[in-house]
N, C-alpha and C positions, 0 to 999 in steps of 0.2 A: 709790866702789863698793867692795864688799864683797870678800872674799878669799874661795875656796873651794878644796877640795883635788880634783884632777880627775887623773885618771891619773897618781896619784902625784906630783905637783908642784901646788904654792900657784900658782890663779889668779885672776885680778881676775872676779870673774863680771857677767856683762854680761845678766843674767837676774833680772826680780822678780818674785815671787810672789803671787799674787792669795790673798788671803783674803777671805773675806764678814765685814761687818760687822754685829753685833745687828741685824736687822731687814731685813735685806738679803735677796732673792730670786736664785738664778740666773736666773731670767727677765730679770731688771729691774736687774742689775749692769751695768755699764759697762767692758770689758774696754779699759785702756789701750792705746795705740799702744807699739812696741816688744818686745820678746821678753818674753813672759809666760807663765810658769807656771800654769795654772788649776783651779781645783777638777772633778774629775769632773763635778759634778752640775752646773757652769756648760757643759761641753761639751757636754753631754748635752741640754742644751734652748735652746743658740745652735750646735749643730753645724753646718748651714749655712752660715750667716758666719763663724765660724770656720775652717771646713771650707777657704772661696774664701781666707781670708786665710792660710791655712798652705801652701795650695798655692802663691800666687805668692811668700810671702815666708820661709817657715817659718820663723815666728816666736813661735808657739803651742806650746805644749808642756803636760802635765797632767799632774797629784796624786793621789794615791789617798789616802786618808784608812785609818787603822788597821782600819774598820769594813769596808771596800770592796774584796771579792777581785779577783784579776787579773785574773779571766776579764771581768771588768766593762768593760777598755779591752782587751782580745785582739785582737777582731776591727776595732780600728780601731792598734793597738800600732805597726805599721811603719810610720805615716804620722807619727809625732812624731818628732823630732830627740833630744827629751828627755822623760823619766816619770820623775817625782819621789813618793817614796812619805816621806808626813808620820810622823815620830814625835815626837806631842807631850809623848808622857812616856816617859823613858829604857828603863821596866821594862815599856816593850808592845812583845814582838816579832812581835804578828805579821804588820809589815812583811818579816822575814825570808822569811819566805812565800810573800809575795808577791813578792820579789826575786826569788827562786827560781825560782819559775814564770813570770813573764814571759823569764827567761834561757832555761830549759832545756827548760819544756812550748811555750810560744809563740815562742820563738826570739828575740826583742826584743835588737837587737844595736846599739842605740843608747846615748845617757848615761841610764844609770840612775841619781838622786841620792837621797841620804838627806838629807831636812831635817827640823828642830824640834831637840827636844831629844835631838841627834847627839851624842855625846861620845869622848874618846877611847879608853877601853875596850872600844868598841862597832866600831871602825874593822875591825881585822882580822877580825872575825866578819863582818860586813857584805859587806865585798871579798870573802869564802870564797861568800856567797850570791848575786854578782853585780854589787852595787853596784861603780862605778866613780866616781863623786864622790859629797861629801858638802859640806855646808854645815852645819859646828859649831855650835855655839851660841856668839855673840858675845861674850860674855862670857868666852872660855876662848881660851887660846894657841894660834893653830893651828899655828906651828912645833912644839909639843909632840905637840899630835893627830896631825900627821903622823907622827909616829915610833910612833903606832901600828898602822901598817900593818904593820909587821915584827917586832912585841912576839914572835911565836915562827917559828922556824929549819923547824919540820917540821909537819905534817899529818897524823894520823891517819886520818880519815873523809874520804872522797869527798863532792864538792860541786861549785857550778858552775866554781871556779876549779882542782881537781884533780878528774877523772871517777875515778879509781882510787884505793881505799883504801889505805895505807902497808902490809899485804900482802902485796898486790897488785902492788907496786912494787918489792918486796924480794925478791931470789933467798937462798933459804938454802940449808944444805947439812944432810945427812940426817946426824943422830949415828950411828955405826957403834957395835954393842952389845959 
């Protein structure tokens, strides 16, 4: 079983990510038993069957690709115990926007996990927009990655984790002339 970072701790991951192999279609792929994070396309075409399974055992989650906006899952988001956002390349930042929208606009309160090419340098910023779980790259030290969540002690901008910018949180004295 693989380890991930969840809620600022290293835990065992009991979920598996379903990725379609070349030639597989969302309609024809078989979703294995157990806790499975399926691609959005699989959820969309197999929704009735997966919904029954979800309601019975809470074993289905969904993941979004970078080119899939959060609004595609907005109506169903509350059904899932976990939504993952894929980062196939560390320099593709579209997942940050999707996470922010899921938390702020669509009020998703479940586990929001970053998967794919997830590196230590990204974790602090990912948590700012709402991620609370991180499946870091397998070839990296997860203990070191955990430290990335505390790289900075103060933030200036508002975000999901701190709705007020620094200038609104700091009381300043007016200088006398």
